ROMARLUM-705811 format. One line per 2 residues: number of its first residue (from 0); for each residue x negated, y, z of C-alpha. Coordinates in pm, 1 decimal. Each point is the difference from the previous one (the first is absolute). Example, Ala and Ser with C-alpha at 12.3 -4.5 7.8 and 13.67 -1.06 7.14 Angstrom:
0) -1230.0:-450.0:780.0; -137.0:344.0:-66.0
This chain:
0) -6036.4:-3618.4:-5168.5; 340.7:59.8:-155.3
2) 213.5:-305.0:80.8; 110.3:-20.4:-362.9
4) -362.1:-32.4:-116.3; -111.1:-262.8:250.1
6) -115.1:-347.7:-100.7; 288.2:-243.4:-45.8
8) -31.3:-374.3:44.5; 192.6:-256.9:-205.6
10) 17.0:-373.6:65.9; 87.9:-201.3:-315.9
12) 125.4:-355.0:48.3; 57.4:-288.2:-240.1
14) 213.4:-254.4:191.0; -105.6:-362.0:28.3
16) 151.2:-255.4:-230.8; 271.9:-217.7:157.2
18) -99.2:-338.4:139.8; 136.9:-183.6:-302.5
20) -264.0:163.2:-218.3; -285.9:-101.9:230.6
22) 46.5:-356.6:-117.6; -120.8:121.9:-338.3
24) -324.5:143.8:137.5; -209.5:-317.5:-36.9
26) -214.4:154.5:-274.4; -71.7:298.0:224.3
28) -115.5:-234.0:277.0; -212.9:-206.6:-237.4
30) -188.7:306.2:-121.2; -41.7:143.2:348.8
32) 186.9:324.3:-67.0; 298.7:142.7:186.7
34) 251.2:72.4:-275.1; 50.4:-30.0:-373.3
36) 8.7:368.5:-94.3; 34.4:341.0:169.1
38) 308.6:215.6:-43.3; -105.3:255.0:-262.4
40) 244.3:256.7:143.8; -238.6:76.9:286.1
42) -299.6:128.5:-202.5; 242.6:178.0:-230.5
44) 163.0:195.9:285.2; -340.5:99.9:133.6
46) -112.6:114.1:-345.8; 317.3:207.1:-43.2
48) -78.8:219.3:300.9; -35.9:360.6:-122.6
50) -338.9:159.7:46.1; -10.6:245.1:286.2
52) 228.6:-201.1:229.0; -177.8:-123.0:311.1
54) 149.1:-349.0:25.9; -167.7:-300.1:159.6
56) 122.5:-344.0:-108.5; -12.7:-324.6:192.7
58) 125.0:-309.9:-179.8; 117.0:-347.1:92.5
60) 78.6:-292.3:-227.2; 168.1:-227.6:251.2
62) -107.0:-301.1:-209.2; -365.0:63.8:86.6
64) 6.2:192.9:329.7; 216.6:69.4:303.3
66) 220.9:305.0:21.0; -95.3:252.1:267.0
68) 339.6:58.8:160.4; -147.8:258.2:234.4
70) -176.3:211.8:-260.0; 23.7:375.4:45.1
72) 101.6:151.9:-332.5; 227.4:262.7:-148.0
74) 171.6:-230.1:-250.5; 43.2:-373.5:-53.9
76) 43.6:-96.6:-367.4; 134.9:-347.0:-82.3
78) 4.5:-128.7:-357.0; 103.5:-343.8:-119.1
80) 206.6:-222.9:-223.3; 339.0:-165.7:39.8
82) -166.8:-302.6:157.0; -122.5:225.4:282.7
84) 348.2:130.0:84.4; 30.3:-160.1:343.5
86) -347.2:111.5:107.5; 52.7:353.1:-134.9
88) 307.6:35.8:221.6; -183.4:-147.4:300.3
90) -298.4:232.1:-32.4; 216.4:304.6:-58.9
92) 195.6:-69.1:318.9; -315.3:-62.7:202.3
94) -165.8:324.8:-102.0; 324.2:199.6:29.4
96) 34.2:-115.7:360.2; -353.1:128.9:59.7
98) 106.3:340.3:-132.4; -193.2:-12.8:-327.3
100) 115.6:159.8:-321.1; 68.9:-266.1:-265.5
102) -28.9:15.6:-380.1; 121.9:-289.4:-213.0
104) -80.6:-59.1:-366.7; -71.4:-271.5:-253.3
106) 217.9:-244.2:-189.6; 220.4:-98.0:294.8
108) 76.2:359.6:91.4; 78.8:80.0:-363.2
110) 240.5:-291.3:-52.1; 165.4:-12.4:342.6
112) 1.6:367.9:94.4; 357.7:-27.8:129.2
114) -115.3:-247.3:267.3; -258.4:240.8:138.3
116) 226.6:277.3:124.8; -126.5:115.4:336.7
118) -302.8:-229.2:-7.4; -252.3:254.8:-125.5
120) -62.1:371.4:28.3; -110.6:11.3:-363.6
122) 110.5:-230.0:-280.2; -175.8:-28.4:-338.1
124) 189.7:-137.0:-297.5; -183.2:-76.8:-323.2
126) -356.2:53.6:-113.7; -235.8:188.4:231.7
128) -224.3:204.8:-229.5; 204.4:320.8:8.6
130) 206.2:-24.0:317.5; -273.2:-104.5:246.6
132) -221.6:310.7:-56.2; 311.8:217.3:11.8
134) 99.8:-154.6:331.8; -345.7:44.8:154.3
136) -12.8:368.1:-91.4; 341.2:53.9:159.5
138) -66.1:-228.8:295.8; -310.3:184.8:119.8
140) 208.2:320.5:-5.9; 278.8:-180.0:190.4
142) 231.1:56.4:-297.1; 41.3:-362.2:-114.7
144) 346.1:-129.3:-88.5; 139.7:-342.6:90.4
146) 9.0:-154.7:-348.9; -225.9:25.6:-303.7
148) 125.5:-147.9:-325.8; -198.9:-40.7:-320.8
150) 278.4:37.1:-254.8; -200.4:-33.1:-322.3
152) -273.9:-249.6:-76.3; -345.9:144.6:49.0
154) -269.7:36.3:-263.1; -252.2:-271.4:90.8
156) -283.5:223.1:-116.4; 81.3:215.4:304.9
158) -74.2:-291.6:232.1; -334.0:69.6:171.1
160) -293.8:-230.5:51.1; 90.6:-208.2:310.5
162) -204.8:68.5:313.1; -124.5:-336.0:132.1
164) -229.8:144.5:266.1; 204.6:-128.6:295.9
166) 56.3:-353.3:-131.4; -242.2:-289.8:44.1
168) 25.9:-174.8:-335.9; -183.5:-305.9:132.7
170) 318.6:-81.6:193.4; 169.2:-83.8:-331.2
172) -35.4:-234.0:-297.0; 113.9:236.8:-275.2
174) -37.9:370.4:-64.2; 316.6:159.5:-146.6
176) -8.3:248.1:-287.5; 322.1:130.6:-150.5
178) -8.4:104.5:-364.5; 371.6:51.2:-65.8
180) 352.7:14.6:138.1; 329.0:-93.4:-157.9
182) 91.6:-283.1:-235.6; 175.7:19.9:-337.7
184) 174.9:-336.0:48.3; 345.0:-39.3:154.2
186) 1.0:-320.6:208.0; 315.1:39.6:206.7
188) -135.0:-157.4:321.7; -298.5:237.9:17.3
190) 13.4:317.0:209.6; -315.7:150.5:-152.9
192) 197.4:168.0:-276.2; 238.2:140.1:262.8
194) -280.7:143.5:210.9; -259.7:95.8:-261.0
196) 199.5:13.7:-321.8; -34.1:-156.7:-343.4
198) -227.9:271.5:-133.1; -354.1:-135.7:3.7
200) -230.7:259.3:155.7; -378.1:-37.9:16.1
202) -302.5:167.1:146.9; -266.2:105.8:-246.9
204) -261.5:-258.7:-89.1; -267.1:226.0:150.2
206) 188.9:7.0:331.9; 25.4:-377.7:5.8
208) -366.9:-52.1:-85.0; -103.0:228.6:287.7
210) 213.5:-207.5:239.2; -154.4:-321.6:-132.3
212) -353.6:134.0:34.9; 70.3:125.7:352.4
214) 138.8:-339.8:96.2; -317.4:-161.7:-128.6
216) -217.8:240.5:199.5; 204.4:-74.7:312.1
218) -78.1:-369.7:-36.8; 305.3:-131.6:-183.7
220) -54.4:-304.9:-219.9; 362.8:-66.0:-91.3
222) 255.2:262.6:-101.7; 373.7:-56.1:-18.9
224) 174.8:244.4:-229.1; 313.3:51.4:208.5
226) 222.4:94.2:-291.3; 344.9:-149.8:-39.9
228) -75.0:-56.6:-367.5; -357.0:47.0:-123.9
230) 121.7:-26.3:-360.1; 260.6:274.4:-5.9
232) -190.4:177.7:-278.3; -208.8:-236.7:-211.1
234) -224.5:260.1:-163.4; -81.2:151.4:340.0
236) -84.2:-344.7:140.2; -229.4:-73.4:-295.4
238) -184.4:330.5:43.8; -35.8:-54.8:374.3
240) -130.3:-355.4:-39.1; -249.4:116.3:-263.1
242) -143.2:259.6:240.7; -6.3:-245.9:290.2
244) -201.1:-247.6:-208.2; -252.0:269.9:-104.7
246) -63.9:84.4:365.2; 27.9:-344.8:153.8
248) -260.7:-165.9:-226.4; -261.7:249.6:124.8
250) 42.2:-110.4:363.0; -222.3:-253.7:175.1
252) 300.3:-87.2:218.0; 292.4:37.4:-241.4
254) 354.7:24.4:127.8; 274.0:-253.5:-56.3
256) 361.9:106.5:-39.2; 355.9:-123.2:33.8
258) 338.2:160.1:-55.2; 373.4:-47.4:-58.1
260) 103.4:-11.6:-363.7; 272.6:-120.4:-235.2
262) -34.6:-309.5:-218.6; -29.0:229.0:-304.8
264) -373.8:-1.9:67.5; -13.5:-344.6:-163.4
266) 125.6:131.7:-333.3; -328.8:167.7:-98.8
268) -324.7:-198.5:-14.7; -215.4:310.8:-11.1
270) 170.1:134.8:311.3; -57.8:-327.0:184.5
272) -364.2:8.0:-103.2; -29.4:348.8:149.1
274) 141.9:-125.2:329.8; -247.2:-287.4:-0.3
276) -292.2:227.7:-90.4; 97.0:244.4:276.4
278) -22.8:-291.9:249.5; 366.9:-36.5:87.9
280) 21.3:-322.3:195.6; 373.5:-9.8:78.4
282) 311.1:141.2:-167.6; 319.3:-8.4:205.8
284) 286.6:-74.2:-239.9; 372.2:29.5:61.1
286) 113.8:-302.1:-201.8; 303.7:-43.1:232.6
288) 161.2:-289.6:-190.1; -6.8:-204.2:-318.8
290) 376.9:13.1:-37.4; 96.1:232.3:-286.2
292) 345.4:70.7:145.6; -148.8:110.7:332.7
294) -249.4:234.2:-165.4; 281.5:157.8:-197.8
296) 212.7:17.2:314.5; -255.8:217.7:180.3
298) -117.7:192.6:-310.8; -350.7:-150.2:-0.1
300) -6.6:33.3:-377.6; -378.2:34.3:-30.2
302) -32.5:-366.2:99.5; 221.3:-115.4:-285.8
304) -204.7:124.7:-296.2; -229.3:-301.6:-39.5
306) -45.7:-349.7:137.1; -86.4:35.5:370.1
308) -191.0:-330.4:5.5; -238.0:118.6:-271.0
310) -36.0:340.8:162.1; -119.5:-143.6:329.7
312) -237.1:-246.8:-166.3; -140.8:284.2:-211.5
314) -82.6:207.7:310.9; -175.7:-298.7:158.3
316) -202.4:-60.2:-317.0; -188.7:323.3:71.6
318) -115.0:-123.2:340.1; 255.9:217.8:179.5
320) 210.5:-151.3:277.1; 372.7:59.9:-60.2
322) 154.9:39.9:345.2; 362.1:-74.7:-86.7
324) 299.4:133.9:191.0; 320.8:-205.2:-24.5
326) 346.2:68.3:142.7; 285.1:-240.7:73.3
328) 363.1:86.1:70.1; 111.1:173.7:-319.0
330) 366.1:-34.8:-94.7; -93.1:-236.8:-283.3
332) -206.5:-222.5:230.8; 131.2:-335.5:109.2
334) -195.5:-283.1:159.8; -159.6:-93.6:-334.2
336) -204.5:323.1:2.8; -245.4:-138.1:254.7
338) -115.1:-280.5:-228.0; -14.1:240.4:-295.7
340) -230.6:230.7:193.9; -219.1:-285.9:116.3
342) -41.6:-126.8:-357.8; -85.7:353.8:-111.5
344) -276.9:23.9:260.2; -131.1:-343.0:-99.5
346) 6.0:67.4:-374.6; -176.3:335.5:34.3
348) -263.7:-160.6:229.0; 43.3:293.2:231.0
350) -176.4:-56.1:333.1; 142.1:295.2:196.0
352) 359.0:115.9:19.1; 233.7:147.5:258.2
354) 372.0:-71.8:16.9; 247.0:247.6:143.2
356) 367.0:-3.7:85.4; 207.5:249.8:-193.4
358) 78.4:305.2:211.0; 187.6:319.3:-76.1
360) -180.9:309.9:133.4; 226.4:292.2:87.6
362) 130.1:210.6:-292.8; -146.0:-222.8:-271.6
364) 228.0:-99.1:-287.3; 8.5:-351.4:142.2
366) 103.8:125.8:344.1; 280.5:212.9:-140.3
368) 125.7:-283.5:-220.9; 2.5:-259.1:279.7
370) 140.0:246.8:253.5; 295.4:55.3:-230.9
372) 54.9:-378.6:-7.2; -34.5:-28.6:382.8
374) -315.7:-207.6:-42.0; -237.1:196.2:224.7
376) -31.8:-178.1:331.5; -144.9:84.7:338.6
378) -219.0:300.6:43.4; -174.4:188.7:-278.6
380) -301.3:-139.3:-182.7; -274.8:-61.8:256.8
382) -293.1:31.9:-240.0; -78.3:-370.6:34.5
384) 49.7:-164.5:-339.7; -133.6:-335.9:119.3
386) 189.0:-40.1:326.1; 357.8:112.4:-40.9
388) 262.9:125.6:-240.5; 281.0:251.9:29.9
390) 201.7:-136.0:-293.8; 269.4:-268.6:-25.3
392) -116.2:-240.2:-276.2; 252.5:-70.3:-273.7
394) -63.9:-364.5:-89.7; -159.2:-131.5:321.0
396) 75.3:36.7:365.3; -269.5:161.7:208.8
398) -115.0:-325.9:159.5; -43.3:-168.3:-337.1
400) -192.4:301.7:-133.0; -237.5:-1.2:295.9
402) -53.1:-376.7:7.6; -87.7:-15.5:-370.5
404) -214.7:311.4:25.3; -207.2:-150.3:280.8
406) -33.2:-333.7:-179.8; -120.3:169.9:-320.2
408) -251.2:218.4:181.8; -141.2:-298.9:188.8
410) -22.7:-210.8:-314.9; -198.8:269.1:-182.2
412) -264.6:16.0:272.2; -25.4:-372.4:65.4
414) -378.2:-53.3:-42.5; 15.4:-261.4:-278.1
416) 242.8:209.2:-207.3; -208.8:310.5:52.7
418) -322.1:-176.9:-100.9; 152.7:-130.1:-322.7
420) 112.2:348.5:-99.5; -336.3:144.9:95.7
422) -183.8:-247.0:-224.2; 222.9:87.5:-295.8
424) -50.5:370.2:70.7; -378.0:-47.5:-21.9
426) 32.2:-189.2:-327.9; 218.9:275.4:-146.1
428) -255.3:280.7:49.4; -150.9:95.5:-335.3
430) -158.1:341.3:60.9; -245.4:116.1:266.2
432) -162.0:341.1:-36.2; -378.5:25.5:-18.6
434) -32.5:375.2:46.2; -139.3:17.0:351.0
436) -369.8:-57.5:-64.3; -111.5:243.4:274.2
438) 189.9:-186.2:268.6; -208.0:-116.3:294.9
440) 81.7:-207.8:306.2; 252.9:181.5:219.3
442) -68.0:-100.0:360.6; 348.1:98.4:117.6
444) 163.6:-213.3:-267.1; -233.4:-285.8:87.6
446) 106.9:20.7:364.5; 366.0:-8.4:-107.1
448) -68.1:-317.0:-194.6; -173.2:-152.4:301.8
450) 300.6:88.5:220.8; 239.9:-165.6:-244.9
452) -222.8:-309.8:-14.5; -27.3:-14.3:379.1
454) 377.2:24.6:44.2; 76.1:-289.1:-233.3
456) -274.5:-223.3:139.7; 47.6:64.8:372.6
458) 355.8:131.1:51.0; 229.4:-128.5:-274.5
460) 177.2:-333.0:40.0; -129.3:-307.3:-183.3
462) 226.0:33.4:-306.8; -91.0:365.1:-52.7
464) -370.5:-63.9:55.2; 11.6:-277.2:-262.4
466) 181.5:233.9:-240.5; -268.3:264.5:46.2
468) -289.1:-235.8:-72.4; 180.6:-150.0:-298.9
470) 65.4:345.0:-147.6; -365.6:98.1:38.7
472) -104.7:-322.6:-171.9; 248.5:52.3:-283.6
474) -126.3:354.6:-57.5; -359.8:-118.5:-8.1
476) 93.9:-268.6:-252.7; 224.7:209.2:-226.1
478) -144.9:351.1:12.0; -236.9:113.8:277.3
480) 38.4:359.9:-117.3; 350.5:-9.3:151.6
482) -126.1:-72.1:352.8; 77.3:354.2:115.9
484) 358.2:-35.7:-126.6; 23.2:-335.5:175.8
486) -86.6:162.2:332.4; 260.2:271.4:-65.8
488) 268.9:-260.0:-67.0; -98.7:-215.1:296.2
490) -4.9:300.6:233.6; 370.3:43.8:-77.9
492) 88.6:-366.4:47.1; -2.9:-31.4:384.7
494) 208.2:317.8:19.9; 285.0:-175.7:-184.3
496) -66.3:-352.3:126.4; 43.4:117.5:359.6
498) 297.8:214.0:-94.9; 198.5:-275.6:-170.4
500) -59.1:-228.5:294.2; 154.0:263.4:226.9
502) 302.6:66.0:-220.6; 226.8:-246.9:175.6
504) -72.4:161.6:337.2; 72.7:343.0:-146.4
506) 325.5:-122.3:-147.4; 109.2:-151.7:329.3
508) -74.0:324.7:185.9; 177.4:225.9:-249.0
510) 305.0:-197.5:-103.4
């Protein structure tokens, strides 16, 4: 056989999350899975392989399996995010010492390409759809070059159906489906618009529906739309939701969904009803802050249009859980912001929220502005929004920022406070869809519920066990139809309860 036509073997690796993130894996442990969600880059790369090339893939998500450091292959591909930086460098060095060819791609490689000189034989910068097939065709002919750059943003309709054949989806809680890339907003701390642009690009609705149906056939029961902004084009979102509902109501085991979205979703009752009817259980919302000056400071103008309190309560009224993201450390923040945020959470009866420290990712508007003022400290952004910051706060010293941040986070997830908000959330729900008449008992979902129940009864401490039983009782009293939502909310609770009780240890180790 001609050497250039022989079978080639490629080993694709997703590095493990750093130890700090493991603390947040309680929900994974409760449900008996290994990780929250697979890296969608792996099935995409496999699907992008041109027909006619004899390439054999082996994959490893280090979060669910051990890396084979002695594997015999022609190329090791490592893809990951900024948070994986340290592990990406470690793995690259290990395999280089073993004489393997290395290819690096993904978000980290795209943002920090200047740090990767000499680390890889092949470097991929930007989206993969066009440059990965080009590389493979050249690589098998031994004509590949050292760097492949996607200069223009790709047409999402050219993105193929991901190939999930090598991934065990039962290792994960959620199945990822990406419908779009890019975001039309201009938040100056966000690197999405730097990497993927402000032009909102979507797959066709037919493409997305095929991915959803395939996920269902593969055993998925919960899909996370891994878009940076699911509402970048309202008319597209409405059309997609309409088609999802038409399909989902015909299923005996209908899918549930979650995604990341802007608070604009609350401004249209018909749109919220579509989300509820499509069985969206959770919407991740970048609220960031309630301080008008801070929102203006970072160009988060979409959050200023209407009253944020009413927006969040409106989302909840449709039986959807608003998973709120908050950030502390803006230039307009002083120590009073922590009480303002706590009162916001209380008055919106929001059970679940996550608080982050303001960071400035490389080359964002925020980074460039603070760099000019000599207010970037230490190393570059680590990818850990909850554990560290690379900025010098303007109105607080770093110790005051961290101490108040920890206190606020702990106060939010104190069981009594959480239970009070949960009760008010139940009372605020006004709409529950009644479309799913074909639905029958889903054994897998039943087992998940049993695992959650078993954790709280036999493993959680006394305060958390009491909270669990009280929340079940409240749901039964107020609206038993919300029991499924109650289990979703309570599955998140230990994840944050454990995390906030570890925050002081994390602070002591990092600062």
